[in-house]
C-alpha positions, 0 to 999 in steps of 0.5 A: 533464520531471518537476518536483522531485516527479517527477510531471510527465508523463514516462517512468517513468525515473530514480526519486528514491532515498534510504535510505528510499524510491524514487519512480518518477515519473508523471503528477501529473494522472493522479489516482492514486498507488501505494504499496508499504509493504513493497517490499523485504527490505533491511536497512541494512548497519550492522544486518547481518541483525538477527541473523536467519539470512539465510533468514528475510529471504526470508520474508513477515516481511521484505517483501511478496513480489511486491508491488514488481514488481506495483506498478512494472508497474502504474505503467508501464501507467498512467503514474502515480507510485509510492513504494516503501520501501527498507528491510525492515518488520523494521527498522521498519514504515511501515504502522503508527502510531508508537504501535503495539506492532508498529511494530518487531517483536521476534518475527514469525511465530515468528521472534525478531528479535535486533536488535530485542529490546533496542531502546532509545528512542534507536535507535527514534527513529533508525529513525523519523527516518531511515527511517519519517518520510522515507517518509511525508513523501515521500508527503505531498509527492507528494500536495501536488504532485498537489493543486496540479496540480488533481487530489486523488489516489486512493491505492492501496496494494499488498501481498501475503499468504501462501497459508496461515496456521497450515497453513490454506489461504487461498481468496482470490486477492486482497483489498480492504481498506478502512475507511469511505471506499467511493469507490474500494474498492467499485468496484474490488472490483466490477471485480475480481470481475466476470470471475468467475474469482477469489475476492476478499476484502473485509476478509479475510484482514486488516481495513482498519480500522487506526488509524495505518496508511499509508492512515489517515495519508494517506487517511482523515485527508486525505479522499482516496479510498484502498484497499489491495489484497492479492494472494496471494503464490504468484500473484505469485512469478514474473515471469509471475504479476506481469505477469498480476496487474499487468494485471488490477489496472490494467485494473480501475483503468481501468474504475473511472476510466472512469466519470465519476460515480465519478471525480468522487466519488473526486477530491473531498476528503471526510472519512469518518472511521474505524471506529477512531474511532466505530462507523459503517456496515458495508461494502457489496458495491456502491455501490447498497447504500449510501444517499447520505451 
């Protein structure tokens, strides 16, 4: 039976759900937690559509298309806990720091968000208190529960990106985003690239070095191994694509976790800091290229 943190060995059923997050239980001794920061395009009823035409909520500005389904599938395959937001990033973005100017977007990819344009401090604080903070507190609680079980967890955050930007096609099928902590990122990057049938970006099309983001809060600051994987949205719009990519990612994760020397390093609390703090070493394409710390 799962404990109150939902991460005892159990079937992945009866998730804990609040206005802020959904927790799908899994094994707290598995050493892995999945996160999906932009899981849904849901806007709480009191906000309507934030003044946007309903069609805008189907776009990438509202959520990461396909990411939630991929995350749930991986969680089931690996029997690991997963946490999902239950509010759109347009309401407030949990993958930003509280001092980030893009925490609540007034304009997103050309779309003006009327419900955010004249936001006052009281409303900002309300969204932080009711949606943003409970999500991050739940992540903290789950981490603490897994640490108490004897296994500092690895964090894997799952996102998706558009197939083109400003009419320029993006060649990557997926990407790994990371800062200084290479322990999980580089082996996972290598495992995804190994079959040779996909193009996997490294810190592109986005950069993994963002102060205050979810991985910075829960991975960098806590010394936990972590990474972000991005999958191109056209590849995971359908159930078939979602299943295929969940299988691909889960297989790559299993390959990494199957290596004792990597597993030992990943489950050790170790502080690498961030490139946003001070300049550090460049990214590495493989562990062999990194000299011992």
